[in-house]
Each structure stands twice: as structure tokens, then as C-alpha cells.
C-alpha positions as a Python dict, from the first residue, in 0.01 Angstrom:
ca = {
    (1, 'M'): (0, 0, 0),
    (2, 'M'): (-313, 177, 121),
    (3, 'K'): (-597, 271, -134),
    (4, 'P'): (-674, 647, -164),
    (5, 'L'): (-999, 719, 26),
    (6, 'I'): (-1149, 869, -266),
    (7, 'L'): (-1182, 566, -454),
    (8, 'D'): (-1427, 441, -189),
    (9, 'F'): (-1684, 691, -329),
    (10, 'C'): (-1619, 633, -718),
    (11, 'E'): (-1934, 571, -946),
    (12, 'P'): (-1934, 375, -1254),
    (13, 'R'): (-1986, 574, -1579),
    (14, 'V'): (-2317, 537, -1728),
    (15, 'G'): (-2384, 582, -2098),
    (16, 'E'): (-2177, 639, -2400),
    (17, 'E'): (-1894, 926, -2393),
    (18, 'K'): (-1852, 1051, -2727),
    (19, 'P'): (-1629, 1360, -2764),
    (20, 'S'): (-1772, 1618, -3010),
    (21, 'Y'): (-1432, 1641, -3191),
    (22, 'F'): (-1182, 1422, -3334),
    (23, 'Y'): (-819, 1416, -3445),
    (24, 'D'): (-746, 1476, -3820),
    (25, 'E'): (-400, 1347, -3895),
    (26, 'S'): (-387, 1515, -4251),
    (27, 'Q'): (-452, 1862, -4082),
    (28, 'D'): (-260, 1772, -3745),
    (29, 'I'): (-569, 1930, -3550),
    (30, 'N'): (-878, 1838, -3372),
    (31, 'V'): (-1174, 1898, -3596),
    (32, 'I'): (-1550, 1873, -3587),
    (33, 'E'): (-1759, 1737, -3846),
    (34, 'L'): (-2072, 1953, -3939),
    (35, 'T'): (-2420, 1824, -4042),
    (36, 'N'): (-2324, 1904, -4402),
    (37, 'G'): (-1999, 1684, -4387),
    (38, 'K'): (-1745, 1978, -4378),
    (39, 'L'): (-1465, 1955, -4139),
    (40, 'I'): (-1364, 2274, -3952),
    (41, 'P'): (-1096, 2316, -3717),
    (42, 'F'): (-1205, 2279, -3339),
    (43, 'I'): (-1044, 2591, -3245),
    (44, 'D'): (-1228, 2796, -3522),
    (45, 'L'): (-1560, 2710, -3338),
    (46, 'D'): (-1771, 3023, -3207),
    (47, 'S'): (-1866, 2845, -2910),
    (48, 'P'): (-1615, 2552, -2856),
    (49, 'G'): (-1850, 2356, -2601),
    (50, 'P'): (-1793, 2230, -2256),
    (51, 'E'): (-1453, 2071, -2328),
    (52, 'L'): (-1275, 2408, -2339),
    (53, 'E'): (-1479, 2632, -2085),
    (54, 'T'): (-1331, 2704, -1752),
    (55, 'K'): (-1470, 2863, -1457),
    (56, 'T'): (-1288, 3025, -1167),
    (57, 'E'): (-1476, 3152, -858),
    (58, 'V'): (-1283, 3428, -708),
    (59, 'E'): (-1339, 3642, -388),
    (60, 'R'): (-1204, 3985, -386),
    (61, 'E'): (-927, 4044, -138),
    (62, 'Q'): (-1033, 4199, 182),
    (63, 'E'): (-839, 4340, 470),
    (64, 'D'): (-732, 4085, 741),
    (65, 'I'): (-796, 4309, 1023),
    (66, 'S'): (-1150, 4416, 1093),
    (67, 'P'): (-1208, 4779, 1169),
    (68, 'Q'): (-1293, 4707, 1543),
    (69, 'L'): (-931, 4584, 1600),
    (70, 'F'): (-808, 4930, 1471),
    (71, 'L'): (-961, 5090, 1786),
    (72, 'E'): (-734, 4884, 2001),
    (73, 'L'): (-432, 5028, 1810),
    (74, 'V'): (-517, 5363, 1858),
    (75, 'T'): (-343, 5571, 2150),
    (76, 'K'): (-493, 5875, 2309),
    (77, 'T'): (-323, 6118, 2535),
    (78, 'K'): (-497, 6343, 2755),
    (79, 'V'): (-344, 6690, 2718),
    (80, 'E'): (-440, 7027, 2880),
    (81, 'R'): (-358, 7342, 2714),
    (82, 'E'): (-110, 7560, 2928),
    (83, 'R'): (-288, 7877, 3052),
    (84, 'D'): (-187, 8190, 3227),
    (85, 'D'): (-165, 8188, 3600),
    (86, 'E'): (-420, 8428, 3764),
}
């Protein structure tokens, strides 16, 4: 079986990965220990941190047809008004 190409560009992790929360089995929820030793639920934080932040870049929808193409769709008919014979 072939190895995925993305694995050719992987980098080893450096440093220690320590999450800012841990699971409290007595409360059945992820909690954070404050500096005073108090445990508060992770979801009750005012700013939960990068673990829960999401960012989605969105481009507003635009017309698929440019205004110049509309000129090709316009039809014109030359009409002369009827006038009295003199």
C-alpha cells in the first residue's frame, strides 16, 4: 500500500503539549483548576481559549456572469415609426 504524500512533510512535535483542562469524573465534565485551587467547568469560562475557537473565512456570493456578458445577451431591433405619405 502506498504511503500518503502528506506524511512526507510531517514535522516532529517539539515541547510539551499540556491541555488547559482535564476531565473530572466526579462532575462528568472537563474542568479547569484556577490559581486558588477552585475547579470550574470548562464551558463556564468567559474566554474558553484556543481549544474551542473556530474561524471560518467566507466570501460573499457574487454573480457568476459579469456585466460585460449581459451586453451580448441584449437584442436590439431597429424600428422606424410609421409616418404619413406626403
